C-alpha positions, 0 to 999 in steps of 0.5 A, a space after each residue: 705570227 702574221 702571214 704578211 710578216 712571214 712573207 716579208 721574212 721569206 722575201 728577205 731571205 729568198 730575194 737576196 739568194 735568188 739575186 746571188 744565185 743569178 749573179 753567180 750563174 752569170 759569173 760562172 758562165 763568164 768564167 766558163 767562156 773565158 776558160 773555153 776561150 783559153 782552152 781553145 787557144 791552148 789547143 790551137 797553139 798545139 796544132 800550130 806546133 804540129 803544123 810547124 813540125 810539118 813545115 820544117 820537114 817541107 822546108 828541109 825537103 825543099 833544100 834537098 831538092 834545090 841541091 838536087 837541081 844543082 846536080 841535074 844542072 851539071 848533066 849537060 852531056 846525057 841528062 836523060 840517062 843521068 836523071 834516071 840513074 839519080 832517081 834510082 838513088 833518090 826515093 823521095 822523088 818520083 820523077 824529074 822534068 826539064 822544060 826549055 825556055 820556050 816551054 818545050 819538054 826536054 825531059 822526059 824525052 817526048 821524041 825518044 824512048 821512055 820508060 814506064 815511070 816516065 810514061 806514067 808521069 806524063 799521064 798523071 801530069 797532063 793537067 800540069 802541062 795544061 797550066 805550064 805557063 805558071 812556071 814562066 810567070 814573073 814574080 808577084 810585085 816584081 817588074 822582073 822579066 819572065 826569064 828572071 829566076 824563080 821557084 815554088 810549089 805546084 799542087 794538083 790532084 790525081 787519084 786519091 790525093 794531093 800531088 806536089 811538084 817543086 820547081 825552079 827557073 833559072 835566068 835563062 828560062 830553063 825550068 827544073 821540076 821534081 815530083 815528090 813521092 806522095 807515099 814517101 812524103 806522108 811517111 816522112 811526115 808521120 815519122 816526125 809526128 808523135 806515136 799513134 798510141 801516145 798521148 796528145 798532152 799529159 794534162 789532157 788524156 782524153 784528146 786526139 789530133 787528126 791529120 786529114 786530107 782534102 776530103 776530110 778522111 784521116 791520114 794519121 791520128 794519135 791520142 787515146 780519145 775516141 770522138 763520136 761519129 758526128 762529133 765536130 773537132 774542138 779546134 781545127 786549122 789547115 796545114 801551111 802551104 803547099 799542103 794547105 788542102 790538108 787539115 789538122 783537127 783537135 778532138 777532146 772531151 775537155 774533162 781534164 781541164 775545162 770541165 774541172 774549172 767549171 766544176 770548181 766555179 759551180 762548187 764555189 757558187 753553191 758554197 757561197 749561196 749556202 753560206 749566205 742562205 744560212 746567214 740570211 736564215 739566221 737574220 730572219 730567225 732573229 727578226 722573227 724572235 724579236 718581232 714575236 717578243 714585241 708582239 707579245 709585249 704589245 698584246 700584254 700591254 693592250 690586255 693590261 689596258 683593256 683589263 684596267 679599262 674594264 675595271 675602271 668602267 664599273 666604279 666610274 659608272 657608279 660615280 657618274 650616276 650618283 654624281 648626277 643624282 646628287 646634282 639633281 637633288 642639290 639645293 639651288 642656293 648652294 652654288 659653290 657645291 653645285 659648281 664642284 659637283 658639275 666638275 665631277 659630273 663633267 670630268 666623269 663623263 669625259 673619262 667615261 668617253 675615253 674608256 669607251 674609246 679604248 675599249 672600242 679600239 681594242 675590239 676593233 683591233 680584234 675585229 669584234 666590233 658589231 652593230 646592235 641596231 634598234 628603232 630610234 630617233 636620230 634627232 633625239 639621240 643628237 639632243 641627248 648627247 648635246 645635253 651631256 656636253 652643253 654645260 662644258 661647252 657653254 663653260 668654254 663660251 661655245 654657242 650651240 646651234 642645232 637644226 634637226 631634220 632627222 626625226 623619222 624612226 629608223 634602225 640605228 645603233 644608238 651607242 655607236 651614234 652617241 660615241 661618234 657624236 661624243 668624239 666630234 663634240 669633244 674635239 670642239 670642246 678641246 680644239 675649237 672652243 676659241 671660235 665660240 660657236 658649234 653647229 649641228 645639222 641633221 637630215 635624212 635622204 631615203 636610207 641615209 642619215 647625214 649629220 654635219 658638225 661645224 665650228 669656227 675654230 682654227 680649222 685643219 689644213 687640207 693636206 692633213 684631212 686624212 692624217 687626222 683619221 689615223 690612230 695615234 696621229 695628231 696634228 703637230 701645230 698650235 691646234 694640239 699644243 697643250 691639249 691631252 688626248 689619246 689620238 684614237 677618237 676620230 679613227 674610232 669615229 670613222 671606223 664606227 661610221 663605216 661599220 654603220 654602212 656610212 663614212 666620216 669625212 672632213 669637208 672643205 670649210 672657209 673657217 674652222 672644221 666641218 665634219 660630215 657623218 653619213 649613216 645607213 639608217 633604213 626605216 624601222 618597221 
C-alpha cells in the first residue's frame, strides 16, 4: 500500500477525532463552568439562609430592646436605681444610657455615684460620645426636624471585636440606648446555627461554613471538611447590618457535586471519541480493502496488457519484416498487390508503435525507463522515421518539408528519439492531415538538439496546452472526433524527452500546432 494512501486514511481518521475531541473538551469546559456557576449560586443561597437566621435573631433582639425602652421610659422618679435593677434581670444587655435633648448624660449619672459596671461602660464608650451627634441627626431623605423620632444601630470596636448599641430618640429629643452583651449575643447566634459537628449539606459531606469576625478569625464553624491553611473559600458574603463587619465563608472540595458532574462529562466525551474512532477506523479499513482490491485488479489488467503486448510484438515484428521484404521484391507491374501490401506494412508499423507506447508507459509506471545512448546523427534518425511515415502521410495528402541542421555526431538514444518523433508524426497523420502540410526542423546549440514539428491542421487551444500531455486525456472537440487512440502518446513522448535531459512543449502558433522537442545530446568522442 502506498504511503500517500496510508497518510490520507490516517488523516481521515485522526482529523475528525481531533476535531471531535477539541469540541468535546470545549463543551465539557463550558458545562463545567455552568456547573461551577450553579454550584456557586447554591452555596451562596446556603449562606443567605444562614444570614437570614442571624438577621431574624437581630430583629427579635431589636423588638425586645424597644419593649425595654418603654419600661425605662416609665422610670421617671428614680431612673438610675430602676435601670440598675432592670439590668440585673436582663443578661442580654450590658448597659443602658439616657441622653437629654441637648446631649447631656442623664444616665449613667456623671455627677452622682456610679458602680463599676457604669464606669467601665463610660470608659469603653468614649469613642461613642465623641460621635454622639449621630443620635441627633435627622433621618436621611426626610425633612423632619432634629427632634423627630428615630432609632438605629451604632457599632464601634473595643477590645477584640465589635460592640453594638441600639438607640431610640423620641419626639422630645431624649435618646435611650442599650449596649448589647457581646458574648451573650454571639452565644445566642451560635444557638440558632447548626451544631458544630453536623453536616453543612447532606449532598455535600465535604463542606464547612465559617462565621468570621472583622479580622478574618473564625468565631464559629460547622461541617466535617477541613480547609487547607491558605485555602480560599468557594463562596463568601458579609453578614447583614449591623454585623456587616462579620463574614460568612463556605469551604468545600466540591467532589460530591461539581466534581461528579465533571467526571460524567469526561466519561461522555471519552465514550463518544471511542465510538466515533471505531466507526472511522472501520471506514478506513473498508476503504483500504477496496483500494487494495482495485489496485490489485489494476495491476492484473496492466500485467495482462503487458503480457499480451509482449506476445504480440514478436509475431508483429515478423509480419512487418516479411511484408517490407516482399514489398521490395514485388514486381512494379502488380500495382493492386503493391497497394494491398503497402497497407499491411503501414498498419503493422502503426500497430508496432502502439505496442511500443504501451510497453514504454508500463515501464514508466514501474519507473524502469532507462537511456541507452550511442553515437549517432540526429538528422539521419529524423529522415529514417520520415521514410516510414512518408507513404501514409502522402496518402493523406500531406506535403513534407524537412530542414535538417543537426548533422553532428552526438550521444543520443536513437530508440527514444524514434519513438518521440513517431508519436509526433502519427498525431499529424491522425489529427492534422486536413492542413496538407508538415514541417520538421532541427538545429543544434552546444549540447542541446532542438527539433520542431509544425502542421497546418485545426490546432490546439491555448488553454489545453498542458492537458494534451496528461495520460488518457484527449481534447474533447472536433479535433479528436472519430479518431481512435490510447491517449498516452504525447505523455510518453514528454516523459522520454525529459528522461533525455530535455522537454517537449506545445509552442504558440497562428495556424495548426507546433511542438518543440529539446534533447540533451553532448558531442560524441
